[in-house]
Structure formats: structure tokens, C-alpha cells
N, C-alpha and C positions, 0 to 999 in steps of 0.2 A: 529225218534222214535215216536210211537203212544202211546196214553194214554187212559185209561178208564175214566169214570166219577169218581168223588170223592165219596167214601163211608164214610159218616159221622158217628161219634160216635162209631167207631170201636176200641176196646181195645185189640183185639186179631185177628191176621190174619196170616195164614201159608199155604204154599203149601203142598199138600200131597206128600209123597215120590215119587210117580209115575208122578208128575207134572200135572196130569189131572184135579185135583180139587184144589179149594181154600176154606179154612174154615175160616169164619168170625164170630165174636161174639161181642156183645155190653155189655156182662156181665150177661145178663139174657136170651138171646136167641142166637141160632146158625144157620147160613145159610151156605149151601154148594153150591158153584157155579162151573160150568165148566170153566177151565182156558181160553180156546180159545174164546168162545162166551159169557162167563159170565152169562149164564142162570142158574137160581136157580133150583137145582135138589133135594134139601132136606131142610127142615126147622123144627126146634124144638125150643120149649120154655119151661121154667121152669114151672112145674105144681104148684109150690108154688110161690106166688107173690113176696116175698122178698128174694128168694133164689138167691144168687150170685155165679156165676161160678168163682172159684179161679184158675183153671188150665185146659187146654185142651191139650190132647195128641192124635195124629193120629198114628194108628198102622203102623208098617213097611210095611205091604202089601197094605196099603191105602184103607182098607175096613171098618175099625172101628174107631170110635171117642170115647174117654173116657173123661167125664166131671166130675170134682170134685167139691163138695159142702161141704167144711169143716164145715161151721157153722151149716149145717143141718145133717152132719155126714153120707154122702153117696156118692157113685160114680155112675154115669149113663153112660151106654155104648150104642152107637147107630151105626147102619149100614149106610154107606154112600148111598147105592143104594136101601135101603128099609126103607121107611119113618116110617112105623108102628112098626118096630122091635126095641125092647128096653130091656136092662138088667140092673139090679141094684145090687150094693154091699153096704150093710150097715156096715160101719166101721168108726172109728175115722180116719180122713184123714189129713195128712200134705202135702205129695207129692205123685204123681203117676208116673209110668213109664211102658211102654210096654216092654215085653220080646221080644227077636228077632223073636220068632215063631208066633207072633201076636195072639196067643191063650191064653197066660197067661198075667196077669196084676199085677205088683208089687205095693203095697200100703204101704207107710211108715206112721205110725200112728202119731197122735199128741204127741208132746214132745219126739218123737223118741223112744217110748217104745217098739215097735215091727215093723217088716216088714212082710207083708203077701203076698204070691203069690197065686193069684186066677186063677184057670184053668176054662176057659169058656166052655170047652167041657164036662168034667166029674165032674165039680163043686168041685174038690179037693182043699184044702187050705193048704199051707205050711207056717209055722211061724218061724221067726228068732227074737232073742232078741237083744235089745239095738243097733239098726242100726243107723249109721250116714249118710252114702252115699252108693249107689250101682252103679256099672257100668258093662256093658256087653261087652265081647270081640267082635271084628269085625267079627269073624267067627260064632258068635252066640252060641258057645258051653259052655262058662264059664261065671260066674258072680263073681265079686269081691265086697266084702262088708266090709266097715270099721265099727268098733264097739268100744264102750267104756266099759272097764272092769277093775275094781279095780284101777280106776283113770289113766289108761293107754289105748293107742290106739292099736288096733290089726286089721289085715285084714284077711279075710277068702276067699278062692277060692272055688267055688261050681260048680258042674256039673249042667247045665241047664236041662239035660234030666231027672234026678231023684232027684236033689237038695241035693246030698250027699256032705259032706265036703271033699275036696281033699287036702287042705293044710291050715294051720293056722299059721300066722306069726305076731310077734310084729312089729309095723310100726315105732317105735322109733321117734314119733312126739309128740309135745306138744298138738296140736289140729288139726287133719287132715282137710284140707280145700278143697282138690280136689283129685279125683281118675281119672286116664285116662290110656287107653291102647295104646301101640305103634301100628303102622300100621300093623305089622305082628303078633301082640299079644305076642311078645317075652318078653316084659317088661310091668310092671305096674308102672306108675309114681304116687307117693304119695307126694303131696305138703302140707307143713305145714302151719300153720297160718301166716298171713302177719307180725306178731310180731316177727317171728323167721325165719331167712334165712336157710331153710333146704328143700332139695328135695331128696327123696329116690327112687331108682330104684330097684324094686323087680322082680325077675324071678318067674313066677307062680309055678314052681316046686322046685327051689333051694333057694328061699328066697331072702334076701337082697343082692344085688350085688354092689350097689354104694350109698354112702352117699355124696351128693353134698352140701357143706356148705362153700362158699368162705370166709365169715366173720361172726363174732358173735356179740352179744350185740348191734344190730341195726335192723331197720325195714327190712323185708325180701322180699319175692317174691310177685309180684303183678299179674303176668301172666306167664304161661308156656304152650308150645305147642309141641307135637310130630310132626315131619314132616309127610306129607301125603303119601309119597312113599319111602323116603330114611331113612337111619339109623342115623338121626340127631334129636336133640331136642333143642329148643330155650327157653331161660329163661330171663324174664324181671323183674327187681327188683326195689327198691326204689332209686337206684342210676341211673346214666345215661348210664349204660353199658348193652349191649345186649350180653348174653353169649350163646355159641353154644357148645353142648355136642355131642361127637361121641359115639353112642351106641355100636359100634364094639369094641372099645378100652376102653369104659367107662371112658373117660377122656375129660376134657374141651379142645377144640381145639383153641378157640379164644375168646377175649373180644372186642366188637365193641363199640366205644364211639360215642355219638351223638354230634359230632363236625364238623364244616364246614371245609372241605379240599379244596385245590385249584382246584382239577380236578373233583369235583362233579358238576353235572348239577342241576341248581336251577331254577324252574319254578314258577313265581309269578302271582297270580290271579289279574287281573286289570279290571276295568269297565270304559267304555266310552260311550258317548251318540252318537247314530247314527242319523245324521241329516236328513236322508231320511225316516227312519221308525219311528223316534221319540221314540226309545226304548233304554234302557240301555243294552249294549252288553258286554258280558264277554269274555275275552281272556287271554291266558297265555303268558307272555313274559319271555325270558330267561335272568336271571340276570347275572351280571359279576361274574366271578369266584373269590372266596375268599371274597365275600361280607359278611357283618355282619347281623345277625338276632337277634332281641331282645330276651333276656332270662329272664324268671320269676324267681325271687329269693324266692317266697313263695311256689312254688310247685315243685315237683321233681318226678322222677320215670317213668317207662314205663307202661302205662295203657292199651294200645292196641297193639296186636301183631298177625299177620296173615301170614301163609305160602301161597305162590302161589300154583296153582294146581299141578305143576310138581316140586315144591320145589326149583325152580331156583331163586326165590326172596322171601324176607320177607319185609312186611310193618309194621312200628311201629309208635306209637305216644308217644313222650317224653313230659311229662307234663311241663317241663321247657320251651318248645316251643309249646304251645297248638295249634297254627295256622299252624303247619307243619306236613306233612307226610313224614317220612324217608323211602326210598326204598333201600334195600340192595341186592347186587348181591351175591348169595350164592356159585357161582362157583369160584369167585375171592375173596370172603369174604371181600368186600369193599362196601362203600357207593356209590350207583349208582346215585340216584337223590333225590331231595327234592321238594315237592309241598308246596308252601307258600300260604296259603289261607287268605282271608280277615277276615273271622270269625273263631273261634276255631273249630277244627275238632270234630264232634260228633261220627262218626263211619266210617268204610270202610270194604269192602269185595272183595275178588278175585273171578273172574269168575271161574267156576268149570271145564272148558275145554279149557281155553286160558290164556294168560298172560295179562289180563286186570283187573286193579284195579278200583273199583268204590268207590267214596268218597262223603260224605255229611257233611254239616257244619251248618245245621239248617237254611239254606237260601232256596229260591225258585229255586235252581239249584242243579243238580248233576254233578259230575266231574269224568273224566276218565283219566287214565294213562296207557300207555303200552310202550314198549321200543322204539316205533317209533313216538309217538305223545302224547300230552296232550290236552284235550278238555273239554268243558262244555256244558250242555244242560239245557234250561229253562223249567219250568213248564208252560203249556199253559192254565192257569186258571186265571180268573178275581179275584177269591178269593186267598188270600195269603196262599200258601201251603208250609210249612217249613219242608223240609226233614231232619229227625233226624236218620233214619235207613233205610237200603236197604237189601233186601233178594232176591237172585237169585233162580229161579226154578232149579231143577236138570237137566232138558234138555236144560237150558240156553235160552229158547225162550221168557221168561217173567221175570219181576221183581216186587216185592212188594215195594212200597215207602211209608214210614210211616211218618205222622205228629204226633203231640202229641195225637190227638184224631181222625184222619182221615187216610184213606188208599186209594192209587191209584195203579192200575195195569199198568205197562209199558211194551211195546212190542218193543224191538230193531229191526230195519229193516236191511236188508242186506247191504244197502248203507251207514249205519252210519260210520263215519270216524274212530271210535274207534274199 
């Protein structure tokens, strides 16, 4: 694997959707680089010395960058390939989000008083009252917005073409925490606050179809995800159970517990000193079946959950075993393998075109798992670079590796074992 130099002081880094560019920012200035050669093609900085960028959003067509400055009350829009092109929206800003057409920008104002849709072509503006969250369908034709009215939550489905209200439904939640669309836009998942275990599945046309509430009077959902290609949904809560919902039957099909069984493969990270290179080498050894792993009694729940690209696996982090990554086989609905790390797991992500899981633990290494092997890769830097987050490009030719304040671009090679 090849690595770029370290980019210091970076608080934001993201691939453009087309994977051709990387957008980097230190909070006051933005640099756009080509992914392959890392040559700078655009550079912008705040015209106000103390203006801090709160949020950066790249348009779906990879041509525009929106920068929000909430403390100054405006949004700046730049073209990636035209240095001198700039547009500005003066508005109270809390969050921004591009519409699927890359022509319109949604701006939710401070204190969620209103949501405004700004059209960059004709300068038209559409306003909505009392928004909480917005989410766009995968086909780009509809927007769902949750709103608070008369101390109750509602969701509205709007046409992106003319912003007409198509359907308006009560969400039956105490405080909506998350809106998400299923892969084929057949359902909208409405997740309630973590204080209440409730997940509602709405049909955009017919309203509420399923109310998922396994228990009451206890802490609820921490994370939920629709599958990428199949009609399944995974739910992780504050207990140790991973719940799988079938969207065709609208019923729960299984509860998977984070317990060590006799037939599960357990790979343990170990370090040893290489007497020839005088370096500390990392390897994974297979532990005996049925061995015990320490359990934390102070923390609980599933805090991380990710589907693999083709939905054949799910990776989870159970906070009772913070050093472990659990990998579940979704065809057999069983626990496939466990990666036992030396340090607590920070994050993980699946490759977007293969069954490869990438894991980081805040160490100077990144770890890989696939059904055939488990491996580790060291950072080739004299400076300690502690990887806390990993982001793959869409074309899978490069990765962004994040330290707390630094970023490195990694380029996997064809002969990498993973």
C-alpha cells in the first residue's frame, strides 16, 4: 500500500462523489486536490479573518462546494474547476444539504425555525416551517421532512420537482432522531429518540406500515441501517441484541446476541519484535474455539453497525466488548468471526465493491478482514499517526485515513493480500 505525505491541521476531508477530487479544510480555508496526483486545482480562503467554516458539502455531480458560516450568517458556494466563481446565500444557518439535482441547496436555519430551498439557476426560494430533519430518496424525486407541530412529530413527503406536498403523516414518535430511505425507496425509516425504543416504517404513499417496539420503559435504539440491496433492516439497541427486520413481511426474523459460540472464528491481534528489522510486527492468531473475552459491566449496547456491499455480512461493535468487531453471516444468520484488537475499536467501514472490512483502533495501523484472511498494515511515518477513521473513495482506488488533526491518502496496490 502506498501513502501520501501527511496533511497537517485538517479538520475536514472528503472525496468528491466522482472520486476525482479531495476537498480539504483547516476551518478557514479550503483546498481541492486531484486524487491521483494530489495536485492543488482550487484554493479558497475566508474573506473575513475570524470566519470559521462549520460545514462543507460537495454537490452530487462533484462540481460545486457549499461552505456554511453560521456565526456570520451566510453560505458560500464555489465551483471546483473555476477558481474565481463564487455565489453567496445570506441566511441564518444551522445545517446545509445539497438536493439530488446539484442545482438546489437546502438550508435549515438556526433553531430549526425554517428550511429554505435555494435554486442556483433561477434564484427561486421555497420555505418550509419548523423542520427537524430532511432526507432525499435514492431516485432523487422525493424529499421527506420531519417537523414539530403542536408538540407532536409529523413527516411530510414532497416532490423535488415543484416542492408540492404529496403526503403528510403523523410519525408517532416522542422526538424523531433519524430519517432514512430503504434502498428502493419503498419505505421511510423513522427512528425515535434513544430514550424510547421505537422504529416506525412508513410507506411514502400509504403511511405507517410497521411500528417496531420490542420493549418499553428502557433505553432504545442506538443505530439502525437499511440494507444496501436487499429487503432487510438491521437495528442495534442498548442491549446486546442485533435485530433483523424483513421488509417484505414487515416482521422481525431474528435476534442475534453478542455471545461467543463454539464454532465462531476468533482472530486476536498480537505484537512481537522482529529481531532482523528491529520493528514491532503485528499479526492475527486464531484463538481456541469457545475461549472467553472480557466483558465491560459499565457500558452496553451496539454503537456501530455496517452492512457489507452486497449485504452478505454485517459488522457490529458491542460496547460491552469495545476491543472486538463482530462479523455476522447474513445468509446463515449466524456469527461468522470476531476480531479481537489490542485497543478499543474506533470505527470500521466496508469496501464498496468487495467483501473487505477495514478497521481502525486509534493506533498507527489499519486492519483488514475478508472471508479468506485477516491482516494489518503499518503507517510508514516517523511521526505517530493514530488512525481514528477511514473513508473509501467510490471507485475503491484510494482511502482517506484520519488522525485527530491530520489526514493521509492511502492507495491500495493490486498485490495487497487483503
